[in-house]
DRENTORNU-946303 format. One line per 2 residues: their letters; for each residue x negated, y, z negated of C-alpha. Coordinates in nm, 2 decimals. Layout:
N
a = X,Y,Z | ...
***
This chain:
796
ml = -2.96,-6.42,5.48 | -2.74,-6.12,5.60
kk = -2.92,-5.77,5.60 | -2.76,-5.52,5.39
rt = -2.56,-5.26,5.60 | -2.71,-4.88,5.53
ls = -2.42,-4.64,5.57 | -2.47,-4.30,5.74
ip = -2.42,-3.97,5.52 | -2.09,-3.90,5.72
qt = -2.00,-4.25,5.67 | -2.07,-4.25,5.28
fl = -1.92,-3.90,5.26 | -1.59,-4.06,5.41
ly = -1.57,-4.35,5.19 | -1.62,-4.13,4.86
vi = -1.34,-3.93,5.01 | -1.10,-4.20,5.07
if = -1.19,-4.33,4.67 | -1.15,-4.00,4.56
fa = -0.83,-3.90,4.71 | -0.67,-4.23,4.62
ls = -0.77,-4.19,4.25 | -0.67,-3.84,4.23
ai = -0.32,-3.95,4.36 | -0.28,-4.20,4.10
lt = -0.42,-3.97,3.82 | -0.22,-3.69,3.94
sg = 0.08,-3.88,3.94 | 0.03,-4.00,3.61
lf = -0.01,-3.67,3.46 | 0.22,-3.52,3.60
ly = 0.50,-3.77,3.46 | 0.34,-3.79,3.13
fe = 0.36,-3.44,3.08 | 0.74,-3.44,3.23
yk = 0.82,-3.71,2.96 | 0.65,-3.51,2.69
sf = 0.85,-3.18,2.82 | 1.14,-3.40,2.80
ek = 1.10,-3.48,2.47 | 1.02,-3.13,2.36
qs = 1.34,-3.00,2.51 | 1.55,-3.25,2.38
et = 1.40,-3.21,2.04 | 1.45,-2.82,2.05
sk = 1.82,-2.84,2.16 | 1.88,-3.07,1.89
ki = 1.73,-2.82,1.64 | 1.90,-2.51,1.79
hi = 2.24,-2.64,1.78 | 2.17,-2.74,1.40
qt = 2.03,-2.40,1.33 | 2.34,-2.25,1.51
qe = 2.57,-2.45,1.26 | 2.37,-2.40,0.95
ql = 2.41,-2.01,1.03 | 2.76,-2.05,1.11
vq = 2.86,-2.21,0.80 | 2.61,-1.98,0.58
nm = 2.74,-1.67,0.72 | 3.10,-1.79,0.62
vd = 3.05,-1.89,0.26 | 2.84,-1.56,0.25
kv = 3.14,-1.37,0.43 | 3.36,-1.50,0.14
ie = 3.15,-1.41,-0.14 | 3.14,-1.08,0.00
hi = 3.49,-1.05,-0.02 | 3.54,-1.18,-0.34
ai = 3.29,-0.92,-0.49 | 3.43,-0.61,-0.30
sr = 3.82,-0.72,-0.40 | 3.67,-0.76,-0.75
di = 3.54,-0.41,-0.78 | 3.85,-0.24,-0.61
ri = 4.09,-0.45,-0.84 | 3.88,-0.33,-1.14
nq = 3.85,0.03,-1.02 | 4.22,-0.01,-0.98
vn = 4.31,-0.11,-1.35 | 4.08,0.16,-1.47
di = 4.29,0.42,-1.23 | 4.62,0.26,-1.40
lt = 4.49,0.27,-1.76 | 4.37,0.62,-1.69
hr = 4.71,0.75,-1.54 | 4.93,0.58,-1.83
vd = 4.72,0.72,-2.11 | 4.75,1.06,-1.97
qa = 5.13,1.04,-1.91 | 5.13,0.92,-2.29
yl = 4.94,1.22,-2.34 | 5.13,1.46,-2.18
lv = 5.46,1.31,-2.35 | 5.30,1.38,-2.71
en = 5.16,1.72,-2.64 | 5.53,1.81,-2.49
ly = 5.69,1.69,-2.81 | 5.44,1.85,-3.02
qk = 5.49,2.19,-2.84 | 5.87,2.17,-2.88
nk = 5.87,2.08,-3.22 | 5.60,2.22,-3.40
hk = 5.77,2.49,-3.57 | 6.07,2.29,-3.66
ys = 5.93,1.96,-3.79 | 5.63,1.84,-4.00
ke = 5.34,1.68,-3.81 | 5.46,1.33,-3.95
ai = 5.79,1.39,-3.82 | 5.65,1.45,-3.48
lq = 5.41,1.17,-3.47 | 5.72,0.93,-3.55
ma = 5.88,1.07,-3.26 | 5.57,1.03,-3.05
ke = 5.58,0.67,-3.16 | 5.92,0.56,-3.11
al = 5.92,0.72,-2.76 | 5.61,0.52,-2.64
rp = 5.71,0.22,-2.84 | 5.94,0.08,-2.54
lr = 5.76,0.18,-2.29 | 5.59,-0.07,-2.05
sk = 5.41,-0.10,-1.69 | 5.47,-0.32,-1.40
ei = 5.11,-0.30,-1.29 | 4.95,-0.41,-1.60
rg = 5.03,-0.61,-1.91 | 4.91,-0.35,-2.19
dy = 5.10,-0.20,-2.44 | 5.03,0.17,-2.58
fm = 4.89,0.18,-2.90 | 4.83,0.48,-3.16
ik = 4.54,0.49,-3.44 | 4.48,0.76,-3.67
tn = 4.12,0.87,-3.69 | 4.11,0.73,-4.07
ge = 4.16,0.39,-3.88 | 4.54,0.36,-3.99
ev = 4.74,0.18,-3.71 | 5.04,0.37,-3.60
ly = 5.19,0.18,-3.32 | 5.14,-0.17,-3.20
ps = 5.43,-0.27,-3.01 | 5.31,-0.65,-2.99
hp = 5.20,-0.69,-3.35 | 5.45,-0.42,-3.55
ei = 5.38,-0.60,-3.87 | 5.02,-0.47,-3.85
eg = 5.16,-0.11,-3.81 | 5.02,0.11,-4.14
tn = 4.74,-0.14,-4.15 | 4.40,0.04,-4.21
fl = 4.11,-0.20,-4.07 | 3.86,0.02,-4.20
eg = 3.95,-0.03,-4.57 | 3.92,-0.44,-4.51
pn = 3.61,-0.65,-4.48 | 3.41,-0.68,-4.17
sp = 3.58,-0.82,-3.89 | 3.61,-0.78,-3.52
er = 3.94,-0.57,-3.57 | 3.72,-0.35,-3.78
ei = 3.44,-0.29,-3.53 | 3.68,-0.25,-3.25
vq = 3.87,0.04,-3.45 | 3.52,0.20,-3.58
ee = 3.41,0.21,-3.18 | 3.77,0.35,-3.07
ir = 3.73,0.61,-3.32 | 3.38,0.70,-3.25
ia = 3.44,0.73,-2.85 | 3.78,0.97,-2.95
le = 3.57,1.19,-3.16 | 3.26,1.24,-2.99
hg = 3.39,1.24,-2.60 | 3.79,1.30,-2.65
kg = 3.82,1.04,-2.42 | 3.67,0.69,-2.27
fi = 3.67,0.34,-2.17 | 3.59,0.05,-2.39
ng = 3.48,-0.29,-2.25 | 3.46,-0.59,-2.49
es = 3.68,-0.79,-2.74 | 4.02,-0.61,-2.82
ss = 4.32,-0.68,-3.03 | 4.59,-0.84,-2.85
ln = 4.81,-0.61,-2.66 | 5.15,-0.79,-2.64
en = 5.25,-1.11,-2.80 | 5.15,-1.37,-2.54
ks = 4.78,-1.30,-2.59 | 4.54,-1.43,-2.90
fs = 4.47,-1.15,-3.15 | 4.13,-1.10,-3.02
sp = 4.04,-1.12,-2.61 | 3.80,-0.97,-2.35
sv = 3.98,-0.64,-2.26 | 3.94,-0.29,-2.09
iy = 4.10,0.00,-2.29 | 4.13,0.35,-2.22
lr = 4.20,0.61,-2.47 | 4.22,0.99,-2.55
yf = 4.22,1.17,-2.89 | 4.53,1.41,-2.94
kp = 4.35,1.65,-3.22 | 4.68,1.82,-3.33
ln = 4.83,1.52,-3.47 | 4.49,1.37,-3.56
ii = 4.58,1.03,-3.34 | 4.43,0.83,-3.05
lg = 4.63,0.71,-2.78 | 4.56,0.44,-2.56
tg = 4.66,0.12,-2.34 | 4.46,-0.17,-2.19
ey = 4.45,-0.47,-1.98 | 4.30,-0.81,-2.06
tp = 3.98,-0.91,-1.84 | 4.11,-1.29,-1.81
di = 4.44,-1.11,-1.66 | 4.22,-0.90,-1.41
ee = 4.01,-1.16,-1.32 | 4.30,-1.42,-1.26
di = 4.49,-1.17,-1.02 | 4.17,-1.12,-0.84
kk = 4.10,-1.49,-0.82 | 4.45,-1.59,-0.67
da = 4.39,-1.29,-0.39 | 4.07,-1.49,-0.33
iq = 4.22,-1.85,-0.28 | 4.47,-1.73,-0.06
yi = 4.24,-1.53,0.15 | 4.03,-1.86,0.19
kn = 4.29,-2.08,0.30 | 4.35,-1.86,0.58
ik = 3.99,-1.89,0.71 | 3.91,-2.14,0.97
yg = 3.59,-2.21,1.14 | 3.46,-2.44,1.42
vn = 3.70,-2.74,1.51 | 3.99,-2.68,1.26
qq = 3.73,-2.65,0.96 | 3.81,-2.49,0.62
if = 3.58,-2.32,0.33 | 3.59,-2.54,0.03
in = 3.56,-2.42,-0.36 | 3.52,-2.65,-0.66
dt = 3.39,-2.52,-1.01 | 3.06,-2.63,-1.15
sg = 3.27,-2.87,-1.41 | 3.38,-3.07,-1.07
nv = 3.78,-2.91,-1.05 | 3.89,-2.85,-0.69
iv = 4.00,-2.49,-0.66 | 4.04,-2.49,-0.26
sn = 4.06,-2.85,-0.12 | 3.97,-2.89,0.26
tk = 4.05,-3.28,0.29 | 4.33,-3.52,0.19
qy = 4.11,-3.73,-0.01 | 4.16,-3.51,-0.28
sn = 4.40,-3.21,-0.38 | 4.36,-2.85,-0.57
gd = 4.31,-2.93,-0.93 | 4.15,-3.28,-0.92
ni = 3.83,-3.34,-1.11 | 3.58,-3.48,-0.85
id = 3.29,-3.46,-1.05 | 3.18,-3.82,-1.02
fk = 3.28,-3.84,-0.62 | 3.10,-4.03,-0.41
da = 3.04,-4.00,-0.04 | 3.08,-4.36,0.21
kg = 2.72,-4.45,0.11 | 2.76,-4.38,-0.27
fa = 2.57,-4.06,-0.29 | 2.70,-3.82,-0.58
li = 2.78,-3.57,-0.31 | 2.99,-3.29,-0.60
ra = 2.68,-3.32,-0.87 | 2.45,-3.27,-0.60
ei = 2.62,-2.97,-0.46 | 2.66,-2.79,-0.79
et = 2.28,-2.83,-0.82 | 2.19,-2.71,-0.46
sk = 2.43,-2.42,-0.53 | 2.24,-2.28,-0.82
kp = 1.97,-2.19,-0.59 | 1.93,-1.82,-0.57
ng = 2.04,-1.82,-0.21 | 2.24,-2.14,-0.19
gf = 2.11,-2.44,-0.02 | 2.22,-2.73,0.24
tn = 2.35,-3.08,0.14 | 2.36,-3.42,0.38
fd = 2.61,-3.64,0.32 | 2.82,-3.94,0.50
wl = 3.17,-3.89,0.53 | 3.46,-4.14,0.62
ne = 3.66,-3.98,0.92 | 4.01,-3.94,0.83
dn = 4.12,-3.98,1.21 | 3.92,-4.28,1.34
gq = 3.77,-4.47,1.03 | 3.42,-4.39,1.14
id = 3.16,-4.28,0.88 | 3.02,-3.94,1.02
kn = 2.68,-3.76,0.94 | 2.77,-3.43,0.79
rs = 2.61,-3.12,0.65 | 2.74,-2.88,0.41
fv = 2.61,-2.52,0.26 | 2.71,-2.42,-0.09
ka = 2.63,-2.12,-0.29 | 2.74,-2.03,-0.66
yp = 2.97,-1.73,-0.77 | 2.82,-1.72,-1.09
ew = 3.10,-1.48,-1.24 | 3.37,-1.72,-1.19
nw = 3.14,-2.05,-1.23 | 3.27,-2.14,-0.87
vi = 3.08,-2.31,-0.60 | 3.17,-2.22,-0.27
ga = 3.10,-2.41,0.06 | 3.15,-2.49,0.43
wf = 3.02,-2.78,0.63 | 2.99,-2.90,0.98
dl = 2.95,-3.27,1.15 | 2.61,-3.36,1.24
sl = 2.75,-3.68,1.46 | 2.92,-3.43,1.69
ie = 2.60,-3.24,1.75 | 2.42,-3.56,1.82
te = 2.72,-3.69,2.04 | 2.70,-3.35,2.24
ia = 2.30,-3.34,2.26 | 2.32,-3.76,2.38
gn = 2.53,-3.62,2.68 | 2.30,-3.33,2.74
ik = 1.97,-3.60,2.71 | 2.12,-3.81,2.99
tm = 2.18,-3.52,3.21 | 1.86,-3.39,3.17
qk = 1.70,-3.74,3.25 | 1.89,-3.78,3.57
aq = 1.73,-3.46,3.67 | 1.38,-3.53,3.56
ik = 1.36,-3.86,3.75 | 1.49,-3.68,4.07
ka = 1.21,-3.42,4.02 | 0.94,-3.67,3.94
st = 1.03,-3.86,4.27 | 1.02,-3.57,4.49
il = 0.69,-3.44,4.34 | 0.53,-3.81,4.35
il = 0.62,-3.86,4.72 | 0.48,-3.47,4.82
ii = 0.16,-3.57,4.63 | 0.11,-3.87,4.84
ln = 0.21,-3.70,5.16 | -0.03,-3.42,5.10
hl = -0.32,-3.66,5.01 | -0.27,-3.86,5.32
il = -0.29,-3.53,5.54 | -0.62,-3.42,5.34
lf = -0.73,-3.78,5.44 | -0.71,-3.76,5.80
if = -0.86,-3.38,5.80 | -1.18,-3.50,5.63
ry = -1.22,-3.80,5.87 | -1.19,-3.55,6.15
lt = -1.46,-3.32,5.97 | -1.66,-3.63,5.87
nk = -1.71,-3.71,6.26 | -1.80,-3.40,6.35
tk = -2.05,-3.33,6.06 | -2.23,-3.67,6.23
rn = -2.26,-3.50,6.55 | -2.41,-3.20,6.42
tk = -2.64,-3.38,6.19 | -2.78,-3.54,6.47
tf = -2.84,-3.24,6.71 | -3.01,-3.06,6.37
ir = -3.26,-3.36,6.37 | -3.35,-3.34,6.73
ql = -3.37,-2.97,6.72 | -3.58,-2.98,6.37
kk = -3.83,-3.23,6.53 | -3.88,-3.04,6.85
ai = -3.93,-2.73,6.65 | -4.23,-2.90,6.42
hs = -4.41,-3.06,6.74 | -4.38,-2.73,6.95
nt = -4.39,-2.46,6.68 | -4.10,-2.27,6.80
ni = -3.78,-2.15,6.66 | -3.49,-2.38,6.63
dk = -3.20,-2.29,6.87 | -2.87,-2.22,6.64
rk = -2.66,-2.19,6.92 | -2.60,-2.57,6.95
ln = -2.53,-2.63,6.58 | -2.15,-2.58,6.44
ys = -2.20,-2.52,6.06 | -2.35,-2.25,5.88
ef = -2.56,-2.46,5.65 | -2.77,-2.61,5.93
ht = -2.81,-2.20,6.05 | -2.92,-2.10,5.71
is = -3.18,-2.42,5.71 | -3.26,-2.30,6.05
da = -3.32,-1.94,5.94 | -3.54,-2.05,5.64
tn = -3.76,-2.23,5.87 | -3.79,-1.98,6.12
ri = -3.91,-1.71,5.84 | -4.15,-1.90,5.64
ie = -4.43,-1.67,5.78 | -4.23,-1.36,5.76
dk = -4.16,-1.45,5.41 | -4.49,-1.51,5.33
qk = -4.54,-1.12,5.47 | -4.26,-0.99,5.23
ad = -4.38,-1.16,4.93 | -4.70,-0.96,4.95
ke = -4.53,-0.63,4.99 | -4.30,-0.69,4.69
lk = -4.60,-0.77,4.46 | -4.77,-0.43,4.54
ks = -4.42,-0.27,4.48 | -4.39,-0.45,4.18
em = -4.72,-0.34,4.05 | -4.64,0.03,4.12
qf = -4.31,0.00,3.96 | -4.51,-0.16,3.63
ks = -4.74,0.16,3.65 | -4.45,0.42,3.65
lf = -4.26,0.23,3.36 | -4.59,0.25,3.18
ei = -4.61,0.60,3.19 | -4.27,0.68,3.09
ap = -4.22,0.46,2.86 | -4.07,0.65,2.51
im = -4.33,0.43,2.30 | -4.71,0.42,2.27
il = -4.85,0.14,2.49 | -5.23,0.09,2.51
gv = -5.47,-0.19,2.68 | -5.82,-0.33,2.51
de = -6.03,-0.53,2.74 | -6.25,-0.81,2.63
nk = -6.54,-0.60,2.57 | -6.30,-0.39,2.30
ri = -6.28,-0.10,2.55 | -5.92,0.10,2.59
cl = -5.87,0.06,2.97 | -5.46,0.15,2.96
wn = -5.32,0.48,2.76 | -5.00,0.59,2.85
ke = -4.85,0.94,2.83 | -4.70,0.91,2.48
ce = -5.03,0.78,2.38 | -5.18,1.10,2.48
kv = -4.82,1.30,2.35 | -4.91,1.19,1.98
tg = -5.27,1.21,1.96 | -5.35,1.48,2.17
yt = -5.65,1.28,2.34 | -5.62,1.17,2.71
lk = -5.77,0.85,2.83 | -6.09,0.99,2.98
ei = -6.15,1.16,2.63 | -6.07,0.84,2.47
qn = -6.29,0.62,2.64 | -6.57,0.88,2.61
id = -6.55,0.82,2.22 | -6.79,0.50,2.10
np = -6.54,0.38,1.83 | -6.20,0.56,1.90
fe = -6.02,0.37,1.62 | -6.25,0.50,1.34
ll = -6.21,0.86,1.48 | -5.81,0.83,1.51
lk = -5.75,0.61,1.17 | -5.76,0.84,0.84
ys = -5.89,0.52,0.63 | -6.21,0.30,0.72
ee = -6.00,0.01,0.58 | -5.71,0.06,0.82
sk = -5.97,0.12,1.11 | -6.11,-0.23,1.06
al = -5.77,-0.37,1.00 | -5.66,-0.24,1.33
nk = -5.96,-0.39,1.51 | -5.90,-0.70,1.35
hm = -5.52,-0.66,1.49 | -5.65,-0.60,1.85
tm = -5.87,-0.88,1.85 | -5.63,-1.17,1.72
pn = -5.28,-1.04,1.84 | -4.98,-1.22,1.66
gk = -4.69,-0.96,1.77 | -4.65,-0.84,1.42
fc = -4.61,-0.45,1.33 | -4.84,-0.29,1.08
ey = -4.83,0.08,0.94 | -5.13,0.28,1.00
ti = -5.21,0.67,0.94 | -5.32,0.83,1.23
in = -5.52,1.15,1.25 | -5.45,1.33,1.60
kn = -5.65,1.57,1.79 | -5.51,1.90,1.60
ke = -5.61,1.71,1.23 | -5.24,1.62,1.17
lr = -5.17,1.31,0.98 | -4.91,1.07,1.16
nq = -4.74,0.74,1.03 | -4.71,0.50,1.30
fw = -4.66,0.14,1.33 | -4.87,-0.06,1.60
as = -4.84,-0.46,1.69 | -5.04,-0.64,1.95
fs = -4.97,-0.91,2.21 | -5.14,-1.12,2.47
ss = -5.12,-1.08,2.83 | -5.21,-1.33,3.12
sd = -5.50,-1.15,3.19 | -5.78,-1.04,2.98
lt = -5.60,-0.74,2.84 | -5.47,-0.71,2.48
ig = -5.16,-0.48,2.47 | -5.10,-0.26,2.17
vg = -4.74,-0.13,2.12 | -4.67,0.14,1.88
yd = -4.42,0.40,1.75 | -4.43,0.70,1.54
tt = -4.24,0.74,1.23 | -4.37,1.06,1.11
kl = -4.02,1.24,1.14 | -3.84,0.93,1.03
tk = -4.07,0.90,0.69 | -4.02,1.24,0.62
tl = -3.62,1.24,0.69 | -3.62,0.96,0.45
te = -3.79,1.13,0.16 | -3.57,1.42,0.19
ln = -3.24,1.18,0.16 | -3.42,1.02,-0.14
tt = -3.48,1.37,-0.32 | -3.09,1.43,-0.24
ae = -2.98,1.12,-0.39 | -3.17,1.13,-0.69
kl = -3.03,1.49,-0.73 | -2.68,1.34,-0.66
qe = -2.72,1.07,-0.92 | -2.84,1.32,-1.16
an = -2.53,1.53,-1.10 | -2.28,1.19,-1.16
lt = -2.47,1.12,-1.47 | -2.39,1.48,-1.61
kd = -2.04,1.46,-1.49 | -2.01,1.13,-1.70
kf = -2.13,1.30,-2.00 | -1.90,1.58,-1.97
ls = -1.59,1.32,-1.90 | -1.74,1.14,-2.23
ii = -1.73,1.45,-2.42 | -1.38,1.55,-2.31
ah = -1.25,1.20,-2.37 | -1.41,1.24,-2.72
dl = -1.21,1.57,-2.80 | -0.89,1.41,-2.65
kn = -0.91,1.11,-2.87 | -0.94,1.33,-3.20
pf = -0.59,1.49,-3.19 | -0.45,1.18,-3.03
na = -0.58,1.01,-3.35 | -0.39,1.26,-3.58
ii = -0.07,1.25,-3.39 | -0.08,0.86,-3.42
gf = -0.16,0.89,-3.79 | 0.08,1.15,-3.89
sd = 0.37,1.00,-3.66 | 0.29,0.62,-3.81
ll = 0.27,0.76,-4.17 | 0.61,0.97,-4.10
sm = 0.78,0.64,-3.92 | 0.68,0.38,-4.21
sy = 0.72,0.61,-4.52 | 1.02,0.81,-4.42
ed = 1.26,0.73,-4.68 | 0.99,0.78,-4.95
ld = 0.89,1.15,-4.83 | 1.05,1.43,-4.94
de = 1.16,1.72,-4.67 | 0.83,1.96,-4.75
tk = 0.60,1.67,-4.69 | 0.81,1.55,-4.36
ld = 0.80,1.89,-4.23 | 0.41,1.95,-4.30
li = 0.35,1.62,-4.12 | 0.59,1.73,-3.82
kd = 0.36,2.05,-3.84 | 0.04,1.88,-3.84
iq = 0.17,1.65,-3.52 | 0.26,1.97,-3.34
hs = -0.06,2.14,-3.39 | -0.25,1.83,-3.26
ak = -0.01,1.82,-2.95 | -0.06,2.18,-2.88
ln = -0.44,2.13,-2.90 | -0.43,1.82,-2.65
yk = -0.20,2.02,-2.42 | -0.42,2.35,-2.44
ll = -0.73,2.10,-2.34 | -0.55,1.94,-2.07
ek = -0.44,2.28,-1.94 | -0.81,2.39,-1.93
ll = -0.95,2.06,-1.78 | -0.66,2.06,-1.51
ew = -0.78,2.47,-1.43 | -1.14,2.33,-1.42
am = -1.09,2.04,-1.20 | -0.88,2.25,-0.97
sq = -1.17,2.50,-0.93 | -1.42,2.18,-0.89
sd = -1.19,2.07,-0.56 | -1.13,2.42,-0.44
qi = -0.76,2.37,-0.49 | -0.73,2.73,-0.66
pf = -0.61,2.99,-0.39 | -0.92,3.26,-0.35
np = -0.82,3.58,-0.18 | -1.05,3.85,-0.29
el = -0.96,4.20,-0.25 | -1.04,4.55,-0.35
ln = -0.86,4.57,-0.73 | -0.85,4.90,-0.98
lq = -1.06,4.73,-1.27 | -0.94,4.96,-1.55
ti = -0.57,4.84,-1.49 | -0.70,4.48,-1.49
ie = -0.88,4.51,-1.82 | -0.59,4.74,-1.98
ds = -0.36,4.45,-1.87 | -0.58,4.19,-2.04
is = -0.61,4.39,-2.34 | -0.25,4.40,-2.38
fa = -0.20,4.02,-2.33 | -0.47,3.96,-2.61
sy = -0.30,4.22,-2.85 | -0.09,3.99,-3.03
qa = -0.43,3.77,-3.14 | -0.60,4.08,-3.22
nq = -0.33,4.23,-3.42 | -0.33,3.91,-3.63
kk = -0.71,3.95,-3.74 | -0.67,4.35,-3.75
ik = -0.96,4.37,-3.47 | -0.99,4.67,-3.29
iq = -1.08,4.66,-2.89 | -1.24,4.98,-2.75
ss = -1.24,5.00,-2.38 | -1.45,5.27,-2.19
ne = -1.43,5.25,-1.79 | -1.41,5.51,-1.52
sd = -1.04,5.50,-1.41 | -1.12,5.47,-1.04
lq = -1.36,5.22,-1.07 | -1.27,4.91,-0.81
vy = -1.40,4.55,-0.78 | -1.36,4.36,-0.48
ad = -1.26,4.01,-0.64 | -0.96,3.76,-0.65
dn = -0.71,3.94,-0.90 | -0.56,3.58,-1.08
ml = -0.92,3.46,-1.11 | -1.07,3.82,-1.28
ts = -0.76,3.81,-1.49 | -0.84,3.47,-1.60
ll = -1.19,3.55,-1.68 | -1.13,3.89,-1.84
rn = -0.85,3.71,-2.09 | -1.06,3.40,-2.16
li = -1.36,3.61,-2.24 | -1.16,3.86,-2.49
sn = -1.02,3.58,-2.64 | -1.32,3.42,-2.73
ai = -1.45,3.75,-2.85 | -1.14,3.78,-3.11
kf = -1.19,3.38,-3.22 | -1.53,3.45,-3.34
tp = -1.49,3.80,-3.45 | -1.38,3.83,-3.82
eh = -1.12,4.05,-3.95 | -1.12,4.43,-3.92
ge = -1.41,4.35,-3.67 | -1.44,4.55,-3.32
ik = -1.46,4.44,-2.95 | -1.60,4.68,-2.67
ik = -1.52,4.64,-2.34 | -1.75,4.83,-2.08
ae = -1.75,4.83,-1.69 | -2.03,5.02,-1.48
ed = -2.19,5.01,-1.14 | -2.49,5.07,-0.94
nq = -2.54,5.07,-0.55 | -2.51,4.70,-0.56
qi = -2.28,4.57,-0.82 | -1.98,4.63,-1.07
ki = -2.08,4.50,-1.43 | -1.86,4.42,-1.69
si = -1.95,4.37,-2.08 | -1.75,4.22,-2.36
kd = -1.91,4.28,-2.70 | -1.80,4.20,-3.01
ng = -1.98,4.20,-3.37 | -1.88,3.85,-3.46
vg = -2.05,3.55,-3.58 | -2.31,3.54,-3.29
ms = -2.51,3.24,-3.17 | -2.84,3.10,-3.21
pe = -3.10,3.07,-2.91 | -3.06,2.69,-2.88
dt = -2.65,2.75,-2.88 | -2.70,3.01,-2.60
ak = -2.88,2.78,-2.41 | -2.61,2.53,-2.42
lf = -2.38,2.76,-2.27 | -2.24,2.70,-1.93
ri = -2.33,2.35,-1.89 | -2.10,2.07,-1.82
dt = -2.33,1.82,-1.99 | -2.34,1.98,-2.35
ki = -2.08,2.06,-2.58 | -2.03,2.37,-2.83
qt = -1.71,2.36,-2.99 | -1.71,2.57,-3.34
sg = -1.41,2.67,-3.52 | -1.30,3.05,-3.51
tm = -1.36,3.26,-3.82 | -0.97,3.16,-3.91
de = -1.05,2.81,-3.81 | -0.88,2.89,-3.47
kg = -0.95,2.55,-3.23 | -1.07,2.58,-2.87
tg = -1.10,2.32,-2.58 | -1.45,2.40,-2.48
lg = -1.38,2.46,-2.12 | -1.30,2.83,-2.11
ll = -1.67,2.94,-2.05 | -1.73,2.65,-1.77
ic = -1.42,2.81,-1.59 | -1.55,3.14,-1.63
ke = -1.87,3.05,-1.44 | -1.70,2.86,-1.18
fv = -1.50,3.17,-1.12 | -1.80,3.39,-1.12
dk = -1.99,3.19,-0.90 | -1.73,3.20,-0.65
hq = -1.74,3.56,-0.62 | -2.13,3.53,-0.60
ge = -2.18,3.68,-0.92 | -2.37,3.61,-1.24
iw = -2.27,3.58,-1.56 | -2.50,3.54,-1.89
ve = -2.49,3.60,-2.28 | -2.68,3.83,-2.51
se = -2.66,3.69,-2.88 | -2.81,3.69,-3.24
lg = -2.70,3.52,-3.50 | -2.49,3.66,-3.75
kg = -2.45,3.98,-3.52 | -2.21,3.94,-3.24
sd = -2.25,3.83,-2.89 | -2.23,4.04,-2.57
fi = -2.08,3.85,-2.28 | -2.19,4.01,-1.92
mt = -2.08,3.94,-1.57 | -2.19,4.08,-1.24
fp = -1.94,4.13,-0.91 | -2.14,4.22,-0.57
kq = -2.01,4.55,-0.43 | -1.78,4.50,-0.13
te = -1.96,4.45,0.22 | -1.93,4.27,0.54
lv = -2.19,4.03,0.44 | -2.03,3.95,0.10
ke = -1.68,3.94,0.24 | -1.83,3.67,0.48
im = -2.00,3.46,0.19 | -1.71,3.47,-0.06
ls = -1.45,3.38,0.20 | -1.70,3.07,0.34
***
């Protein structure tokens, strides 16, 4: 039996290297050829798509260009016709005006009209086909050269007909505007047209003779001229290899042919391509898409008799029911791409062969290098084994100078440093203990250690800082947890917690050395030694902050609820006037014919009154909203109070005179107040207006301003209806509503006093009311005097 040969490490390494390089060469070559083939396929497909997309873009651009040209030409021609019509009618107008001016003192108007009629009858235009016509404003046809038999006919006196409607529209335009265009059905303008046809008419009213002069052009004639120009333009367009644009209509009639298989004017709706595909019907359907579309078809080549694959782009021009299209030959693209593919194939084969040879040469070179390195490694291994045996037996270091590889040097160094490493390990352990102690003391959380006898043996600086006790003081206390914890139940729980550590945090209330209550969370952990480690963090400040945040949130919620209630009140106030407007307007619109003028006027006044109420409420609401969002400019300055009060009384004088109310003002003439001019004026006007509103006829309002060392006090007192204490308590609040009609049923918005409160608060002042039911009200407001501190507070 043959003995199995055992290979050495270098021999095994060399064998594996040979196998690896052989497989690597095969795999690398195979992957390279595979990816090159895939890249070649992708390039071929991309090239084909690019060619097709380029041709598609070309034909689509050609079609869009034709449609754009038609649209522009159509607009230009229509504008030209309008200009010609305007010019012709203006000429006729000047002719008639000249006849009238020369003969108005010699002949009657009927005679002048006859002269104008005969002067215009033979006039024709080379640019348009329409004749002049003349109509009296009573509907009588005066001049109609193409149908003189209807001259003298009055279509307004006849039954309803298209002609009557046309004449009515012409008279309306002439009388309302003096001149203008009419588009639509029109009576025939010459003998070659039907009596009614689509047309464009321009007319002018000659008032001295009470006649309407006009002429026009038939829309079909205009469109036909544009079509002829467009067809001629399209016939001259060439693209690609002598290719042309084609046009059919939606009924299959050929407008412009680009093939010998059919001619212009042929109906090819049932035409099919070389393989029986209903090409024309398909193109008509495709053209109906908003942006047009493409159609593939097979076409018999008229030059070589072969069937080519073609692709056309068609798009509808709906104004004329045209289908405009252009096409390109897919077969030519495929032929061109096939040639490109052959060229690419040759280049790819050449490239692949070159790279394959380079890969094989590279692997052979690497194989020889590894063979050399393997033999060298074998010699170094034998030397290292000898040195290692010698070191083990003689307890000496390995001589690294006889070894060539750094790996052997590393092993030698490791062997020589075994004892040295042990000594270094002891030093590192001691250093680690010192680092732990340092981290333990400076940690920002509380850390303590409890031994198996429930005695605290670790107590870091954070524990000392929070509780106020040092480690020595804690160790001198028999049961420190009972001293530190406020509640006995928590003391028992903490003792249990430290006895059976589970890593979960629990909340406790601690009493520190200064008898302060602290909120803390503690968790206990087991350690590899006999110590139980307790970790805690103090949440007293966090708890206080959260409490403050909750209080603020509750206040914000209450403010939002108050504002919601206010908006509900405003919505209700807005709804009532709108209901009145809608109700009265519905009654007016449904029963308009049945109501007399007086009732209608009453309804209109009611609608106007409700609209004004709504407008006033919205105006006040906007002013209040602007004050809430600080959008109203605030520029306080020293103002003469007497001047502003007099201006406000003057502003309210009309309202006061209506009720014969006397307004008295007793103020010092040189009294000055530090306030915003606009806001102070608005305040006084609002309060004076309110006083007038709730004061009966022949009542009295007193305005008084006085000052002391710190503030200016303004009082507006009336002897009106007054308020109950319950209503007085509801004033100046956003969540309540007091809206009482005035003594003469005057309506208010309910927002005036809210705005007054906002403006007074802006000035750091106060506003309140003193009132007694049946005896009147006294609205009082104060403004602080000007000081640097007041300025700073107001402007901030």
